[in-house]
C-alpha distance (Angstrom), angle and dihedral (degrees) to the residues before:
residue distance angle dihedral
X1 . . .
X2 3.82 . .
X3 3.82 89.3 .
X4 3.82 91.0 59.5
X5 3.81 92.9 44.1
X6 3.81 91.9 50.1
X7 3.81 91.5 46.9
X8 3.82 92.9 50.9
X9 3.82 91.2 47.1
X10 3.83 90.8 49.0
X11 3.80 90.8 51.9
X12 3.82 91.0 47.1
X13 3.82 91.6 50.4
X14 3.83 87.1 53.2
X15 3.85 86.6 53.4
X16 3.82 93.3 -112.8
X17 3.81 130.6 142.1
X18 3.82 132.1 169.2
X19 3.81 109.0 -84.2
X20 3.77 96.5 -132.2
X21 3.79 133.9 86.5
X22 3.78 99.8 -86.9
X23 3.77 150.5 114.2
X24 3.80 113.6 -111.0
X25 3.79 119.3 -160.9
X26 3.81 125.3 -158.8
X27 3.82 91.7 -110.6
X28 3.83 92.8 59.8
X29 3.80 96.2 -100.5
X30 3.81 112.6 139.8
X31 3.79 131.1 -166.0
X32 3.81 109.4 -157.0
X33 3.80 116.1 -148.9
X34 3.77 133.8 -151.5
X35 3.80 114.4 -140.2
X36 3.76 122.3 -162.8
X37 3.77 139.1 161.0
X38 3.81 127.8 -145.9
X39 3.78 122.5 -159.9
X40 3.80 114.5 -132.8
X41 3.83 111.6 -122.1
X42 3.82 114.0 -98.6
X43 3.79 91.6 1.7
X44 3.77 141.3 93.6
X45 3.81 88.9 -134.3
X46 3.76 122.6 100.0
X47 3.80 136.5 -172.2
X48 3.77 121.0 -133.2
X49 3.80 125.1 -152.9
X50 3.82 134.0 -159.5
X51 3.80 109.3 -162.1
X52 3.84 125.9 178.9
X53 3.80 107.1 -119.5
X54 3.80 108.2 178.7
X55 3.79 147.1 -25.5
X56 3.77 119.9 -110.4
X57 3.80 140.0 144.3
X58 3.78 136.6 -110.8
X59 3.82 88.0 -113.9
X60 3.79 90.8 56.2
X61 3.82 92.9 47.4
X62 3.81 91.8 49.2
X63 3.81 90.9 48.7
X64 3.81 88.9 69.5
X65 3.81 101.0 28.0
X66 3.78 122.6 25.1
X67 3.81 93.1 -170.5
X68 3.82 100.3 64.0
X69 3.81 96.4 125.9
X70 3.80 129.2 93.2
X71 3.77 131.8 -177.9
X72 3.80 117.6 -103.5
X73 3.78 129.3 -164.3
X74 3.78 121.5 -146.7
X75 3.80 110.7 -143.6
X76 3.79 122.3 -141.3
X77 3.74 113.1 -81.7
X78 3.76 133.3 48.2
X79 3.78 138.9 -166.5
X80 3.79 121.8 -120.0
X81 3.80 110.0 -143.9
X82 3.80 115.9 173.3
X83 3.80 107.7 -63.3
X84 3.79 93.7 -13.6
X85 3.78 138.3 75.6
X86 3.80 119.1 -144.0
X87 3.81 114.6 -146.3
X88 3.80 129.8 179.3
X89 3.77 143.7 -178.9
X90 3.79 143.0 118.4
X91 3.78 143.3 -51.9
X92 3.78 127.3 -125.7
X93 3.82 92.5 -85.8
X94 3.80 121.4 64.8
X95 3.80 94.7 -120.0
X96 3.82 95.3 56.3
X97 3.79 132.0 93.0
X98 3.78 139.3 166.5
X99 3.77 144.8 -167.7
X100 3.80 123.6 -157.4
X101 3.78 141.8 -177.6
X102 3.78 119.4 -139.7
X103 3.76 133.7 176.3
X104 3.81 121.4 -116.5
X105 3.84 89.5 -85.9
X106 3.80 92.3 55.9
X107 3.82 95.2 -106.2
X108 3.79 113.7 146.2
X109 3.81 119.2 -107.1
X110 3.80 95.6 173.4
X111 3.80 140.5 -29.0
X112 3.79 133.7 -159.7
X113 3.81 117.2 -153.0
X114 3.80 122.2 -160.3
X115 3.81 123.0 -163.6
X116 3.81 93.1 -169.3
X117 3.80 108.2 41.0
X118 3.79 105.2 77.9
X119 3.81 114.3 -137.5
X120 3.80 117.4 -26.6
X121 3.81 105.0 -125.3
X122 3.78 102.6 175.4
X123 3.77 141.2 14.7
X124 3.79 137.7 -177.8
X125 3.77 137.0 178.0
X126 3.81 121.7 -127.3
X127 3.80 123.9 169.0
X128 3.83 94.9 -18.9
X129 3.80 91.1 -48.1
X130 3.78 121.8 119.1
X131 3.80 106.6 -146.9
X132 3.80 114.6 -162.2
X133 3.80 125.3 -171.5
X134 3.78 120.4 -160.0
X135 3.78 132.2 -152.5
X136 3.84 89.6 -94.6
X137 3.81 90.9 47.9
X138 3.79 93.0 -104.8
X139 3.80 107.1 159.8
X140 3.80 115.5 -143.8
X141 3.79 116.4 -173.1
X142 3.80 118.2 -164.4
X143 3.79 123.1 -170.2
X144 3.81 104.3 -132.7
X145 3.82 92.7 -155.2
X146 3.85 90.2 55.3
X147 3.81 112.8 20.7
X148 3.81 91.6 -166.2
X149 3.81 90.1 69.1
X150 3.80 101.3 88.4
X151 3.78 127.1 156.3
X152 3.79 126.7 -169.6
X153 3.78 130.2 -154.5
X154 3.79 118.2 -172.5
X155 3.76 129.7 -171.4
X156 3.80 92.4 -141.2
């Protein structure tokens, strides 16, 4: 177990996260998500969904694809929440964003990577919900007591 934890922390220190819609935990556990968008009938509006698909591990992902990592950039600003610090930013492609929880030493607790959000520019916590706003004003709400409960509101 320590091998996986050290590997994940090394990747995090190199500013790398898996480049797929997922939740990564410090022990190497990964929850892969399915993202889809439905167009509202007779409207230009659509609703986007983030649905947990399956549990896996970093080892399993790397078994089939060695190039699963992408560079992330942490923007200035962070949120202190109990014993953790919430940081956010973008991936190496313009349409990517992420949010992550670290301990006071900067070690990763968990991270959620989004391939659709564009950079996450701000975040706040209200009533155990982590509310993230992206560059395109996409609002992503994450339930802190169950990270798999994610809702998305888009302007388009």
